[in-house]
C-alpha positions, 0 to 999 in steps of 0.5 A: 070414879072407876070401879069394877063390877064383877060377879065371882064364884068361890066354891059355890058362893057368888059375890057381887060388887056395887056402889051405893048408887048402883045397888038395887034397892031391894038388895040394899034393904037386905044388907041393912037388915042383915046388919041389924040382926048381926049387930043389934039383935045378936051382938047387942052392940050399942050403935048410937046411929041405930034408931029402932027400925028393921035396918041398921045404917049410918051416915057412911051409907052414902054415895061414897060407899061400895058394897061387896055381898055374897048371895044365893039367887036373889038372897043376900047371905053376907056383906061388907062395906068399903069406903075410900080413906080420903073420904069421911069414914068411921076411922076419921069420925067415931073411931078416930079415938083408936088411931095411934098418935105416933104411927102414920096411917096408910096413904089415903089415896091407896087405902080404903076402910072396910067395915060392917062385915056381917053374915046372914044367920038364916038357916037357908043361908048356911054353907060349907066351911073351908079347909081352914074351917071358915065359912065359905061366905066369909072367905069369898068376901075376903077374896072379893075384897082383895080382887076389888083392891087390885083392880082399883090400885088399893094397897091396904084396907084399914079396919077395926076388929075384935080379937075373934075376927082377927083370929078368923082373918089370920086363919084364912091367910089374911093377917092383920098388921096391928097398929093400936088397941083399945077397949070397946063399949063392952070392955072387949079388946078392939084392934086398929090394923091394916090388911095388905091387898097383894097378889101373894095375899090373894094366893095365900087365902086361896091356898089355905082354904082350898077355894076354887074361883071363877070370874063369870062376868067382869066389866068396867064402869065409869061411876061418879058415885057422888052424882050417880042417880041410876035408881031412886034411893031406897027409903028405909023409913018413909018418915025420913026424906034422906037416909043419911044420918047426921054425924054422931059424937066421937065414941065407939059404939060397934066393932067392925071389919 
């Protein structure tokens, strides 16, 4: 599969894009650790696939996954996971209960799922906020998602978010198109929606946040993510010979962008 490997700078924040099979093991380790701190420690979410380690991962962290992450030098400071909607996803699995029965989902060939959005809470990772009063890392990840979508002919991301993330997205200039709502595991309102990936959207996010952007490196790679073996996969726990987790029963256990 074609994907673009880019390094962007957004007002002092650098982002990278990497597939599961290409991402350095130590970087993936940091991403999974950030997710564990964000979802398990801070949010106290009941994620069924979590098995008590220092890392949060599930069966969708596999060769079909692409990660966009913010970093400072070699330290990961934020991340989001993307998956093609025509592959197994949370929307077709554990989160399928929130999909509207009467509404047609975006065409899977031009739609990807965006989940597991998290920022590091490490004080050394603290950054400035944008003109829209949003963490620069958040906006840098949003912009990188849109850029990646444009390069891959992705029209739409589908997401499940809580109302707080919906407000952050709207304030950033990236408005969620709501398609359905439901109650999450804590009784909170969660939203199934889509995000457009147009040039106009990218321009609006830049404008509202007064972000300066530079693409310092860009190259196109041929990556068959199902067979790419460019590095040995990171073993989260030596007791597991395969980092894939068996599919879980259909229930909501976490919130996502």
